[in-house]
Short mmCIF file of the C-alpha atoms (twelve columns), coordinates in Angstrom:
data_MODEL
# 
_entry.id   MODEL 
# 
loop_
_atom_site.group_PDB 
_atom_site.id 
_atom_site.type_symbol 
_atom_site.label_atom_id 
_atom_site.label_alt_id 
_atom_site.label_comp_id 
_atom_site.label_asym_id 
_atom_site.label_seq_id 
_atom_site.Cartn_x 
_atom_site.Cartn_y 
_atom_site.Cartn_z 
_atom_site.pdbx_PDB_model_num 
ATOM 1   C CA . MET A 1   7.816   15.928  -11.238 1 
ATOM 2   C CA . SER A 2   11.168  13.042  -10.672 1 
ATOM 3   C CA . PHE A 3   11.411  11.141  -8.153  1 
ATOM 4   C CA . SER A 4   14.582  13.383  -7.350  1 
ATOM 5   C CA . THR A 5   11.997  15.944  -6.468  1 
ATOM 6   C CA . VAL A 6   10.199  14.132  -4.479  1 
ATOM 7   C CA . GLN A 7   13.350  12.188  -2.625  1 
ATOM 8   C CA . SER A 8   14.151  15.860  -1.469  1 
ATOM 9   C CA . GLY A 9   10.313  16.236  -0.228  1 
ATOM 10  C CA . PHE A 10  11.872  13.150  1.990   1 
ATOM 11  C CA . LEU A 11  14.572  14.368  3.060   1 
ATOM 12  C CA . GLY A 12  12.354  17.986  4.428   1 
ATOM 13  C CA . ALA A 13  10.124  15.692  6.547   1 
ATOM 14  C CA . LEU A 14  12.826  13.952  8.585   1 
ATOM 15  C CA . VAL A 15  14.387  17.272  8.754   1 
ATOM 16  C CA . ALA A 16  11.336  18.445  9.946   1 
ATOM 17  C CA . SER A 17  9.897   15.208  11.907  1 
ATOM 18  C CA . THR A 18  13.292  15.488  13.707  1 
ATOM 19  C CA . CYS A 19  12.627  18.800  14.517  1 
ATOM 20  C CA . LEU A 20  9.225   18.626  16.577  1 
ATOM 21  C CA . VAL A 21  10.138  16.837  19.339  1 
ATOM 22  C CA . SER A 22  8.878   19.164  22.127  1 
ATOM 23  C CA . ALA A 23  9.431   17.017  25.244  1 
ATOM 24  C CA . THR A 24  11.187  18.839  28.212  1 
ATOM 25  C CA . ASP A 25  13.641  17.299  31.136  1 
ATOM 26  C CA . ALA A 26  10.858  17.099  32.733  1 
ATOM 27  C CA . GLN A 27  8.445   15.449  30.911  1 
ATOM 28  C CA . ALA A 28  11.057  13.383  29.023  1 
ATOM 29  C CA . GLU A 29  8.353   10.727  27.334  1 
ATOM 30  C CA . ALA A 30  6.377   13.366  26.055  1 
ATOM 31  C CA . LEU A 31  6.124   13.215  22.323  1 
ATOM 32  C CA . THR A 32  4.978   16.082  19.586  1 
ATOM 33  C CA . PHE A 33  4.827   15.212  16.250  1 
ATOM 34  C CA . THR A 34  3.341   16.720  12.661  1 
ATOM 35  C CA . ASP A 35  1.167   13.974  11.804  1 
ATOM 36  C CA . ILE A 36  0.530   13.162  7.536   1 
ATOM 37  C CA . ALA A 37  -2.413  15.912  7.848   1 
ATOM 38  C CA . GLY A 38  -0.669  18.473  8.837   1 
ATOM 39  C CA . ARG A 39  -2.074  18.226  12.329  1 
ATOM 40  C CA . GLU A 40  -0.097  18.752  15.433  1 
ATOM 41  C CA . VAL A 41  -0.240  15.528  17.575  1 
ATOM 42  C CA . THR A 42  0.753   15.738  21.052  1 
ATOM 43  C CA . LEU A 43  0.964   12.353  23.379  1 
ATOM 44  C CA . PRO A 44  1.454   12.762  27.410  1 
ATOM 45  C CA . GLU A 45  3.727   9.698   26.937  1 
ATOM 46  C CA . MET A 46  4.588   7.224   24.674  1 
ATOM 47  C CA . PRO A 47  1.849   5.539   23.589  1 
ATOM 48  C CA . GLU A 48  1.426   2.348   24.609  1 
ATOM 49  C CA . ARG A 49  -1.388  1.032   23.480  1 
ATOM 50  C CA . ILE A 50  -2.581  1.832   19.800  1 
ATOM 51  C CA . ILE A 51  -6.576  1.135   17.990  1 
ATOM 52  C CA . LEU A 52  -5.306  0.740   14.188  1 
ATOM 53  C CA . GLY A 53  -8.141  1.558   11.991  1 
ATOM 54  C CA . GLU A 54  -6.825  -0.633  8.843   1 
ATOM 55  C CA . GLY A 55  -5.534  -3.750  10.133  1 
ATOM 56  C CA . ARG A 56  -3.178  -3.731  7.162   1 
ATOM 57  C CA . MET A 57  -1.310  -0.701  8.594   1 
ATOM 58  C CA . MET A 58  0.798   -3.829  10.194  1 
ATOM 59  C CA . TYR A 59  2.189   -3.878  6.822   1 
ATOM 60  C CA . GLY A 60  4.644   -0.758  7.849   1 
ATOM 61  C CA . ILE A 61  4.539   -1.347  11.487  1 
ATOM 62  C CA . SER A 62  6.550   -4.798  10.886  1 
ATOM 63  C CA . ALA A 63  8.907   -2.852  8.624   1 
ATOM 64  C CA . VAL A 64  10.191  -0.452  11.545  1 
ATOM 65  C CA . THR A 65  9.970   -3.164  14.485  1 
ATOM 66  C CA . ASP A 66  13.157  -4.836  15.558  1 
ATOM 67  C CA . GLY A 67  10.878  -7.469  17.249  1 
ATOM 68  C CA . ASN A 68  7.227   -8.045  17.838  1 
ATOM 69  C CA . PRO A 69  4.883   -5.508  16.082  1 
ATOM 70  C CA . PHE A 70  1.981   -5.889  17.909  1 
ATOM 71  C CA . GLU A 71  3.465   -5.108  20.847  1 
ATOM 72  C CA . LYS A 72  1.685   -2.286  21.442  1 
ATOM 73  C CA . ILE A 73  -1.227  -2.763  19.260  1 
ATOM 74  C CA . VAL A 74  -4.805  -3.749  21.398  1 
ATOM 75  C CA . GLY A 75  -6.455  -3.424  18.110  1 
ATOM 76  C CA . TRP A 76  -7.641  -3.023  14.729  1 
ATOM 77  C CA . ASN A 77  -10.382 -2.838  11.737  1 
ATOM 78  C CA . SER A 78  -10.604 -6.584  10.214  1 
ATOM 79  C CA . ASP A 79  -9.816  -5.624  6.689   1 
ATOM 80  C CA . LEU A 80  -6.144  -7.473  6.659   1 
ATOM 81  C CA . ILE A 81  -8.257  -10.438 7.876   1 
ATOM 82  C CA . GLN A 82  -10.634 -9.986  5.159   1 
ATOM 83  C CA . TYR A 83  -8.657  -8.619  1.583   1 
ATOM 84  C CA . ASP A 84  -5.087  -9.933  2.807   1 
ATOM 85  C CA . PRO A 85  -6.103  -13.376 4.258   1 
ATOM 86  C CA . ASP A 86  -2.744  -15.052 3.220   1 
ATOM 87  C CA . GLY A 87  -1.289  -12.195 5.778   1 
ATOM 88  C CA . PHE A 88  -2.750  -12.246 8.431   1 
ATOM 89  C CA . ARG A 89  -2.076  -16.008 8.391   1 
ATOM 90  C CA . LYS A 90  1.519   -15.217 8.458   1 
ATOM 91  C CA . PHE A 91  1.196   -12.817 10.809  1 
ATOM 92  C CA . GLN A 92  -0.732  -15.178 12.906  1 
ATOM 93  C CA . GLY A 93  1.878   -18.206 12.469  1 
ATOM 94  C CA . ALA A 94  4.091   -16.135 13.171  1 
ATOM 95  C CA . PHE A 95  2.597   -14.722 16.261  1 
ATOM 96  C CA . PRO A 96  -0.506  -16.507 17.043  1 
ATOM 97  C CA . GLU A 97  -1.646  -14.885 20.738  1 
ATOM 98  C CA . ASP A 98  -1.079  -11.199 19.117  1 
ATOM 99  C CA . THR A 99  -3.389  -12.017 16.796  1 
ATOM 100 C CA . ALA A 100 -6.006  -14.160 19.047  1 
ATOM 101 C CA . ARG A 101 -6.298  -10.830 21.168  1 
ATOM 102 C CA . MET A 102 -6.747  -8.329  18.590  1 
ATOM 103 C CA . ILE A 103 -9.707  -6.874  19.429  1 
ATOM 104 C CA . ASP A 104 -12.291 -5.960  15.899  1 
ATOM 105 C CA . PHE A 105 -13.246 -2.577  16.779  1 
ATOM 106 C CA . GLY A 106 -14.559 -2.373  13.146  1 
ATOM 107 C CA . ASN A 107 -14.739 0.495   10.609  1 
ATOM 108 C CA . PRO A 108 -14.195 3.391   12.455  1 
ATOM 109 C CA . TYR A 109 -16.238 5.414   9.591   1 
ATOM 110 C CA . ALA A 110 -19.323 2.979   9.846   1 
ATOM 111 C CA . GLY A 111 -21.509 2.190   13.215  1 
ATOM 112 C CA . ASP A 112 -20.042 -0.728  14.541  1 
ATOM 113 C CA . PHE A 113 -17.307 1.406   15.758  1 
ATOM 114 C CA . SER A 114 -17.124 1.424   19.010  1 
ATOM 115 C CA . ILE A 115 -16.307 4.497   20.900  1 
ATOM 116 C CA . GLU A 116 -16.732 2.734   24.505  1 
ATOM 117 C CA . ALA A 117 -14.817 -0.501  23.161  1 
ATOM 118 C CA . VAL A 118 -11.716 2.428   22.879  1 
ATOM 119 C CA . LEU A 119 -12.509 3.408   26.251  1 
ATOM 120 C CA . GLU A 120 -12.630 0.201   27.714  1 
ATOM 121 C CA . ALA A 121 -9.259  -1.219  25.829  1 
ATOM 122 C CA . ASP A 122 -7.612  1.909   27.498  1 
ATOM 123 C CA . ALA A 123 -6.245  3.381   24.302  1 
ATOM 124 C CA . ASP A 124 -3.576  6.007   23.724  1 
ATOM 125 C CA . LEU A 125 -3.598  6.463   20.218  1 
ATOM 126 C CA . VAL A 126 -5.718  5.698   17.151  1 
ATOM 127 C CA . LEU A 127 -4.144  5.973   13.813  1 
ATOM 128 C CA . LEU A 128 -6.085  6.150   10.502  1 
ATOM 129 C CA . GLU A 129 -5.473  6.643   6.871   1 
ATOM 130 C CA . SER A 130 -4.561  10.593  5.877   1 
ATOM 131 C CA . GLY A 131 -6.925  9.875   2.955   1 
ATOM 132 C CA . SER A 132 -10.152 9.673   5.138   1 
ATOM 133 C CA . LEU A 133 -9.241  12.675  6.918   1 
ATOM 134 C CA . PHE A 134 -12.838 14.411  5.960   1 
ATOM 135 C CA . LYS A 135 -14.514 11.506  6.367   1 
ATOM 136 C CA . ALA A 136 -13.189 10.866  9.746   1 
ATOM 137 C CA . GLU A 137 -14.744 14.911  9.851   1 
ATOM 138 C CA . GLU A 138 -17.336 14.447  8.745   1 
ATOM 139 C CA . THR A 139 -19.159 11.411  10.608  1 
ATOM 140 C CA . GLY A 140 -17.686 13.514  13.990  1 
ATOM 141 C CA . LEU A 141 -15.445 11.178  14.597  1 
ATOM 142 C CA . MET A 142 -12.502 13.305  15.571  1 
ATOM 143 C CA . ASP A 143 -14.338 15.393  17.917  1 
ATOM 144 C CA . LYS A 144 -16.032 12.016  19.539  1 
ATOM 145 C CA . LEU A 145 -12.355 10.592  20.046  1 
ATOM 146 C CA . GLY A 146 -10.932 13.686  21.230  1 
ATOM 147 C CA . GLU A 147 -14.255 14.648  23.457  1 
ATOM 148 C CA . ALA A 148 -12.637 11.091  25.276  1 
ATOM 149 C CA . GLY A 149 -9.193  12.054  25.616  1 
ATOM 150 C CA . VAL A 150 -7.680  9.551   22.554  1 
ATOM 151 C CA . GLN A 151 -5.641  11.420  20.625  1 
ATOM 152 C CA . VAL A 152 -5.454  10.722  16.714  1 
ATOM 153 C CA . ALA A 153 -2.797  10.330  14.220  1 
ATOM 154 C CA . PHE A 154 -3.129  10.175  10.893  1 
ATOM 155 C CA . ILE A 155 0.065   8.346   8.415   1 
ATOM 156 C CA . ASP A 156 -0.510  7.318   3.974   1 
ATOM 157 C CA . PHE A 157 0.829   4.436   2.495   1 
ATOM 158 C CA . ARG A 158 -2.151  4.503   -0.019  1 
ATOM 159 C CA . ARG A 159 -2.969  7.933   -2.021  1 
ATOM 160 C CA . ASN A 160 0.069   9.950   -2.064  1 
ATOM 161 C CA . ALA A 161 2.211   6.677   -1.226  1 
ATOM 162 C CA . THR A 162 5.330   7.457   -2.829  1 
ATOM 163 C CA . GLU A 163 5.406   11.108  -1.117  1 
ATOM 164 C CA . ASN A 164 4.372   10.057  2.180   1 
ATOM 165 C CA . VAL A 165 5.312   7.215   2.550   1 
ATOM 166 C CA . VAL A 166 8.906   8.165   4.403   1 
ATOM 167 C CA . PRO A 167 7.410   10.595  6.597   1 
ATOM 168 C CA . SER A 168 4.701   8.280   7.890   1 
ATOM 169 C CA . LEU A 169 7.320   5.663   8.547   1 
ATOM 170 C CA . LEU A 170 9.247   8.276   10.574  1 
ATOM 171 C CA . MET A 171 5.698   8.862   12.915  1 
ATOM 172 C CA . LEU A 172 5.252   5.829   13.039  1 
ATOM 173 C CA . GLY A 173 9.346   5.431   14.597  1 
ATOM 174 C CA . ARG A 174 9.099   8.491   16.871  1 
ATOM 175 C CA . ILE A 175 5.896   6.365   17.457  1 
ATOM 176 C CA . LEU A 176 6.460   2.557   18.240  1 
ATOM 177 C CA . GLY A 177 10.460  3.866   19.548  1 
ATOM 178 C CA . GLU A 178 11.568  2.506   16.911  1 
ATOM 179 C CA . GLU A 179 13.448  5.531   15.647  1 
ATOM 180 C CA . LYS A 180 16.993  3.404   14.357  1 
ATOM 181 C CA . SER A 181 14.739  0.067   12.315  1 
ATOM 182 C CA . ALA A 182 12.300  2.635   10.664  1 
ATOM 183 C CA . ALA A 183 15.675  4.491   9.823   1 
ATOM 184 C CA . GLU A 184 16.692  1.519   7.982   1 
ATOM 185 C CA . PHE A 185 14.150  0.483   6.698   1 
ATOM 186 C CA . ILE A 186 14.052  4.153   5.003   1 
ATOM 187 C CA . ASP A 187 17.284  3.536   3.136   1 
ATOM 188 C CA . PHE A 188 16.319  0.048   1.854   1 
ATOM 189 C CA . TYR A 189 13.273  2.034   0.874   1 
ATOM 190 C CA . ILE A 190 15.668  4.639   -1.237  1 
ATOM 191 C CA . ALA A 191 17.827  2.617   -2.058  1 
ATOM 192 C CA . GLN A 192 15.023  -0.237  -4.095  1 
ATOM 193 C CA . MET A 193 13.116  2.594   -5.289  1 
ATOM 194 C CA . ARG A 194 16.739  4.250   -6.632  1 
ATOM 195 C CA . LYS A 195 17.353  1.234   -9.294  1 
ATOM 196 C CA . VAL A 196 14.163  2.098   -10.984 1 
ATOM 197 C CA . THR A 197 14.283  6.228   -10.387 1 
ATOM 198 C CA . ASN A 198 17.756  6.439   -11.710 1 
ATOM 199 C CA . ILE A 199 17.432  4.703   -15.124 1 
ATOM 200 C CA . VAL A 200 13.282  5.968   -15.540 1 
ATOM 201 C CA . ASP A 201 14.418  9.881   -15.210 1 
ATOM 202 C CA . THR A 202 16.518  9.764   -18.854 1 
ATOM 203 C CA . ILE A 203 13.718  7.673   -21.133 1 
ATOM 204 C CA . PRO A 204 12.751  10.196  -22.945 1 
ATOM 205 C CA . ALA A 205 8.390   10.918  -22.916 1 
ATOM 206 C CA . GLU A 206 7.662   9.368   -26.203 1 
ATOM 207 C CA . GLU A 207 9.610   5.927   -25.184 1 
ATOM 208 C CA . ARG A 208 6.645   5.481   -21.970 1 
ATOM 209 C CA . PRO A 209 4.537   2.880   -23.238 1 
ATOM 210 C CA . MET A 210 0.920   3.794   -22.490 1 
ATOM 211 C CA . VAL A 211 -0.309  1.250   -19.490 1 
ATOM 212 C CA . VAL A 212 -4.275  0.483   -18.574 1 
ATOM 213 C CA . VAL A 213 -4.656  0.338   -15.113 1 
ATOM 214 C CA . GLU A 214 -7.528  -2.125  -13.869 1 
ATOM 215 C CA . ASN A 215 -7.980  -2.127  -10.261 1 
ATOM 216 C CA . ALA A 216 -8.832  -5.186  -8.807  1 
ATOM 217 C CA . ALA A 217 -9.856  -6.645  -12.214 1 
ATOM 218 C CA . GLY A 218 -12.639 -9.322  -11.654 1 
ATOM 219 C CA . TRP A 219 -14.247 -8.139  -8.663  1 
ATOM 220 C CA . GLN A 220 -16.980 -7.175  -10.086 1 
ATOM 221 C CA . PRO A 221 -17.838 -9.452  -13.112 1 
ATOM 222 C CA . ASP A 222 -18.331 -8.105  -16.394 1 
ATOM 223 C CA . PHE A 223 -17.141 -4.630  -15.214 1 
ATOM 224 C CA . CYS A 224 -14.457 -2.611  -17.210 1 
ATOM 225 C CA . CYS A 225 -12.952 -0.590  -14.774 1 
ATOM 226 C CA . TRP A 226 -12.127 0.949   -11.823 1 
ATOM 227 C CA . SER A 227 -8.698  2.439   -12.379 1 
ATOM 228 C CA . PHE A 228 -6.155  4.707   -10.843 1 
ATOM 229 C CA . GLY A 229 -5.525  8.956   -12.358 1 
ATOM 230 C CA . PRO A 230 -1.723  10.405  -11.204 1 
ATOM 231 C CA . TYR A 231 -2.106  8.712   -7.323  1 
ATOM 232 C CA . ASN A 232 -0.738  4.944   -5.802  1 
ATOM 233 C CA . TYR A 233 -0.959  2.474   -9.222  1 
ATOM 234 C CA . GLY A 234 -1.119  5.610   -11.534 1 
ATOM 235 C CA . ARG A 235 2.125   6.815   -9.893  1 
ATOM 236 C CA . PHE A 236 3.464   3.868   -9.930  1 
ATOM 237 C CA . VAL A 237 3.331   3.365   -13.361 1 
ATOM 238 C CA . GLU A 238 4.883   6.200   -14.218 1 
ATOM 239 C CA . LEU A 239 7.921   6.533   -11.528 1 
ATOM 240 C CA . ALA A 240 8.521   2.366   -13.571 1 
ATOM 241 C CA . GLY A 241 8.805   4.979   -16.706 1 
ATOM 242 C CA . GLY A 242 4.499   3.636   -18.290 1 
ATOM 243 C CA . THR A 243 2.301   6.752   -19.454 1 
ATOM 244 C CA . ASN A 244 -0.432  5.814   -17.097 1 
ATOM 245 C CA . TYR A 245 -4.323  6.368   -19.275 1 
ATOM 246 C CA . ALA A 246 -6.841  7.106   -16.489 1 
ATOM 247 C CA . SER A 247 -4.243  10.502  -15.458 1 
ATOM 248 C CA . THR A 248 -4.936  11.390  -18.788 1 
ATOM 249 C CA . LEU A 249 -8.519  11.685  -18.321 1 
ATOM 250 C CA . ALA A 250 -8.850  13.270  -14.943 1 
ATOM 251 C CA . ASN A 251 -6.506  14.321  -11.767 1 
ATOM 252 C CA . ALA A 252 -8.011  12.378  -9.548  1 
ATOM 253 C CA . TYR A 253 -7.530  8.997   -6.880  1 
ATOM 254 C CA . SER A 254 -10.133 6.865   -8.616  1 
ATOM 255 C CA . VAL A 255 -11.132 7.103   -12.934 1 
ATOM 256 C CA . THR A 256 -14.102 5.036   -14.177 1 
ATOM 257 C CA . LEU A 257 -12.955 3.666   -17.172 1 
ATOM 258 C CA . ASN A 258 -15.437 2.022   -19.814 1 
ATOM 259 C CA . LEU A 259 -13.891 -0.205  -22.029 1 
ATOM 260 C CA . GLU A 260 -14.886 1.294   -25.386 1 
ATOM 261 C CA . GLY A 261 -11.903 4.101   -24.515 1 
ATOM 262 C CA . VAL A 262 -9.425  1.524   -22.994 1 
ATOM 263 C CA . ILE A 263 -9.760  -0.497  -26.822 1 
ATOM 264 C CA . THR A 264 -9.191  3.687   -28.220 1 
ATOM 265 C CA . ALA A 265 -5.977  3.921   -26.606 1 
ATOM 266 C CA . ASP A 266 -5.035  0.821   -27.221 1 
ATOM 267 C CA . PRO A 267 -2.604  0.233   -24.522 1 
ATOM 268 C CA . ALA A 268 1.255   -1.343  -24.631 1 
ATOM 269 C CA . HIS A 269 0.402   -2.977  -21.575 1 
ATOM 270 C CA . ILE A 270 -2.609  -3.635  -19.124 1 
ATOM 271 C CA . VAL A 271 -2.049  -4.246  -15.779 1 
ATOM 272 C CA . ALA A 272 -4.466  -5.959  -12.964 1 
ATOM 273 C CA . THR A 273 -4.359  -6.098  -9.298  1 
ATOM 274 C CA . GLY A 274 -5.045  -8.989  -7.325  1 
ATOM 275 C CA . ALA A 275 -5.614  -10.236 -4.134  1 
ATOM 276 C CA . ASN A 276 -6.818  -13.502 -1.687  1 
ATOM 277 C CA . TRP A 277 -10.700 -12.342 -2.185  1 
ATOM 278 C CA . ALA A 278 -12.369 -14.915 -2.647  1 
ATOM 279 C CA . GLU A 279 -12.577 -15.865 1.458   1 
ATOM 280 C CA . SER A 280 -14.564 -12.616 1.691   1 
ATOM 281 C CA . LYS A 281 -16.142 -12.383 -1.718  1 
ATOM 282 C CA . PRO A 282 -16.666 -16.326 -3.107  1 
ATOM 283 C CA . GLU A 283 -17.285 -16.057 -6.729  1 
ATOM 284 C CA . VAL A 284 -14.455 -13.102 -7.566  1 
ATOM 285 C CA . GLY A 285 -12.736 -13.784 -10.994 1 
ATOM 286 C CA . SER A 286 -9.790  -12.252 -9.627  1 
ATOM 287 C CA . VAL A 287 -6.261  -13.529 -9.631  1 
ATOM 288 C CA . LEU A 288 -5.621  -14.276 -6.211  1 
ATOM 289 C CA . LEU A 289 -2.659  -13.445 -5.378  1 
ATOM 290 C CA . GLY A 290 -0.821  -13.792 -2.305  1 
ATOM 291 C CA . TYR A 291 1.753   -15.455 0.324   1 
ATOM 292 C CA . GLU A 292 -0.555  -19.263 -0.455  1 
ATOM 293 C CA . ALA A 293 -0.637  -18.907 -4.787  1 
ATOM 294 C CA . ASP A 294 -1.959  -21.352 -6.644  1 
ATOM 295 C CA . ASP A 295 0.005   -20.922 -9.372  1 
ATOM 296 C CA . ALA A 296 -2.090  -23.303 -11.594 1 
ATOM 297 C CA . ILE A 297 -5.548  -22.274 -10.282 1 
ATOM 298 C CA . ASN A 298 -4.234  -18.314 -10.860 1 
ATOM 299 C CA . THR A 299 -2.709  -18.840 -15.002 1 
ATOM 300 C CA . LYS A 300 -6.342  -20.205 -15.633 1 
ATOM 301 C CA . ARG A 301 -7.991  -16.742 -13.888 1 
ATOM 302 C CA . ILE A 302 -5.895  -14.671 -15.693 1 
ATOM 303 C CA . ASP A 303 -5.876  -16.029 -18.940 1 
ATOM 304 C CA . ASP A 304 -10.343 -15.632 -18.674 1 
ATOM 305 C CA . LEU A 305 -9.597  -12.097 -17.319 1 
ATOM 306 C CA . ALA A 306 -7.170  -11.427 -20.187 1 
ATOM 307 C CA . ALA A 307 -10.344 -13.418 -23.029 1 
ATOM 308 C CA . ARG A 308 -13.092 -11.575 -21.561 1 
ATOM 309 C CA . PRO A 309 -14.333 -9.209  -24.587 1 
ATOM 310 C CA . GLY A 310 -12.843 -6.660  -25.885 1 
ATOM 311 C CA . PHE A 311 -10.059 -7.411  -23.937 1 
ATOM 312 C CA . ALA A 312 -8.859  -10.633 -25.890 1 
ATOM 313 C CA . ASP A 313 -8.526  -8.443  -29.365 1 
ATOM 314 C CA . LEU A 314 -6.460  -5.777  -27.988 1 
ATOM 315 C CA . ASP A 315 -2.522  -6.252  -29.021 1 
ATOM 316 C CA . ALA A 316 -1.418  -6.008  -25.874 1 
ATOM 317 C CA . VAL A 317 -3.228  -9.390  -24.263 1 
ATOM 318 C CA . LYS A 318 -2.000  -10.677 -28.264 1 
ATOM 319 C CA . GLU A 319 1.509   -9.512  -27.286 1 
ATOM 320 C CA . GLY A 320 1.554   -11.113 -23.451 1 
ATOM 321 C CA . ASN A 321 1.040   -8.064  -21.809 1 
ATOM 322 C CA . TYR A 322 -1.309  -8.513  -20.057 1 
ATOM 323 C CA . HIS A 323 0.031   -8.559  -16.640 1 
ATOM 324 C CA . VAL A 324 -1.624  -8.862  -12.725 1 
ATOM 325 C CA . ILE A 325 -0.018  -7.822  -9.817  1 
ATOM 326 C CA . PHE A 326 -0.731  -8.156  -5.467  1 
ATOM 327 C CA . HIS A 327 -3.086  -5.227  -4.966  1 
ATOM 328 C CA . GLN A 328 -2.172  -4.970  -1.798  1 
ATOM 329 C CA . PHE A 329 0.844   -3.316  -2.235  1 
ATOM 330 C CA . TYR A 330 -1.384  -0.133  -3.119  1 
ATOM 331 C CA . ASN A 331 -1.672  -0.301  0.609   1 
ATOM 332 C CA . SER A 332 1.906   -0.775  1.843   1 
ATOM 333 C CA . PRO A 333 5.556   0.426   1.793   1 
ATOM 334 C CA . TYR A 334 6.483   -2.186  0.155   1 
ATOM 335 C CA . HIS A 335 5.542   -0.999  -3.041  1 
ATOM 336 C CA . PHE A 336 8.587   -0.690  -4.230  1 
ATOM 337 C CA . VAL A 337 8.171   -3.988  -5.221  1 
ATOM 338 C CA . ALA A 338 5.848   -3.033  -7.047  1 
ATOM 339 C CA . VAL A 339 6.927   -0.085  -8.942  1 
ATOM 340 C CA . GLN A 340 9.930   -2.929  -10.251 1 
ATOM 341 C CA . GLN A 341 8.280   -5.015  -11.620 1 
ATOM 342 C CA . LEU A 342 5.855   -3.140  -13.660 1 
ATOM 343 C CA . ALA A 343 9.876   -1.291  -15.073 1 
ATOM 344 C CA . LYS A 344 10.648  -4.750  -16.279 1 
ATOM 345 C CA . TRP A 345 7.559   -5.370  -18.068 1 
ATOM 346 C CA . PHE A 346 7.580   -1.564  -19.245 1 
ATOM 347 C CA . HIS A 347 11.011  -1.638  -20.334 1 
ATOM 348 C CA . PRO A 348 12.988  -4.953  -20.235 1 
ATOM 349 C CA . ASP A 349 15.999  -4.182  -21.617 1 
ATOM 350 C CA . ASP A 350 16.933  -1.210  -19.505 1 
ATOM 351 C CA . PHE A 351 16.273  -3.200  -16.482 1 
ATOM 352 C CA . GLU A 352 17.512  -6.719  -17.325 1 
ATOM 353 C CA . ASP A 353 19.365  -7.278  -14.384 1 
ATOM 354 C CA . LEU A 354 16.834  -5.902  -11.567 1 
ATOM 355 C CA . ASP A 355 15.225  -8.852  -10.140 1 
ATOM 356 C CA . PRO A 356 12.121  -8.023  -8.616  1 
ATOM 357 C CA . GLN A 357 11.944  -11.561 -6.285  1 
ATOM 358 C CA . ALA A 358 15.034  -11.444 -5.376  1 
ATOM 359 C CA . THR A 359 13.963  -7.936  -3.684  1 
ATOM 360 C CA . PHE A 360 11.056  -8.818  -2.417  1 
ATOM 361 C CA . GLU A 361 12.749  -11.851 -0.264  1 
ATOM 362 C CA . GLU A 362 15.389  -9.547  0.635   1 
ATOM 363 C CA . LEU A 363 12.618  -7.155  2.864   1 
ATOM 364 C CA . HIS A 364 11.726  -10.291 4.120   1 
ATOM 365 C CA . ALA A 365 15.149  -11.680 4.914   1 
ATOM 366 C CA . ARG A 366 16.316  -8.406  6.689   1 
ATOM 367 C CA . PHE A 367 12.312  -6.668  7.597   1 
ATOM 368 C CA . LEU A 368 10.140  -8.618  8.103   1 
ATOM 369 C CA . PRO A 369 9.032   -11.492 10.988  1 
ATOM 370 C CA . PHE A 370 8.098   -14.307 8.493   1 
ATOM 371 C CA . GLU A 371 9.552   -15.884 4.989   1 
ATOM 372 C CA . ALA A 372 8.775   -14.943 1.386   1 
ATOM 373 C CA . SER A 373 6.126   -17.017 -0.331  1 
ATOM 374 C CA . GLY A 374 3.510   -17.432 -2.611  1 
ATOM 375 C CA . THR A 375 3.522   -15.520 -6.160  1 
ATOM 376 C CA . PHE A 376 2.636   -11.729 -6.657  1 
ATOM 377 C CA . TRP A 377 2.690   -11.211 -9.920  1 
ATOM 378 C CA . MET A 378 2.544   -13.248 -13.004 1 
ATOM 379 C CA . SER A 379 1.485   -12.387 -17.483 1 
ATOM 380 C CA . ALA A 380 -1.069  -14.075 -19.554 1 
ATOM 381 C CA . ALA A 381 0.618   -15.887 -22.461 1 
ATOM 382 C CA . GLY A 382 -0.967  -13.881 -25.575 1 
ATOM 383 C CA . ASP A 383 -0.319  -15.551 -28.590 1 
ATOM 384 C CA . LYS A 384 2.991   -15.566 -28.899 1 
# 
């Protein structure tokens, strides 16, 4: 399916979302909308106290908020602190009092998530990831929150990220009363994606290189490999003009690869994901990309990953096509930056004038409450 087809779905979702307001003059503040799981959600008034099932939802919330993105957030799961501490410290530097008051409600699907704590926080709404709908139902979380009178809504920046990003952003704009800011960011998102997809649509299938995505490379030493089917980073690869190897094996979100299969596939590019996981898991061998990345340390880390038995002999590694890119783009509406950089790697001649770093810096200058810094992608040197 071309990006143009997907985009028409975006516009349809925009219209549908706009038409779902059911407030009357007597209830001007009432809000009814359809969430990403297809559930109709009705709030008696605009929510003022929201709990995030994932702290990394702040990526999307900050992009559509003109002002303090924490204004209506009372708490979250601590995954932002655990898996992107660099990003957390950016938020902490910009909003020290707000980050300090955040309540850690724990994992919504584990035993440490307390309905009592939700009630004590006087929450209006709990936001969850749509890929966890089944888990939320299976664990009884939905019923418990419903019985307590707390509404639940699902967004999606992870599973069907490119399909659901615009409806999710529209929904956040509605919930937060930030429709204008959401529309501005959506325009930027579409424009940046078009810089890639308009060109990729003209590239024949036989000219699209085979790509292996190594999800969280180095997280588990001496293990190969977790990957993505035609979802998330697998979909990013396809939109950037590559052929995603794991998609040829299974139509699944997560696909486990074996090294023998990777060697046989002989991919033209290997794309690993990495982030600063060393603070929560010191033994991790991943490349620690992010706002505080140390290029000298990370150069050694990517070289170590590329030199692993089996990988070192691959043509992709020898030719300098073992890459690593920021893992957290996979759970963020900023994934257009990743798509641009992937396109630069796969088709350097076609995208000679595309500048993902400039895009990343414009994203921060126009939409985020802190400045760009650090390193979010790099390539191993190879034998050239």
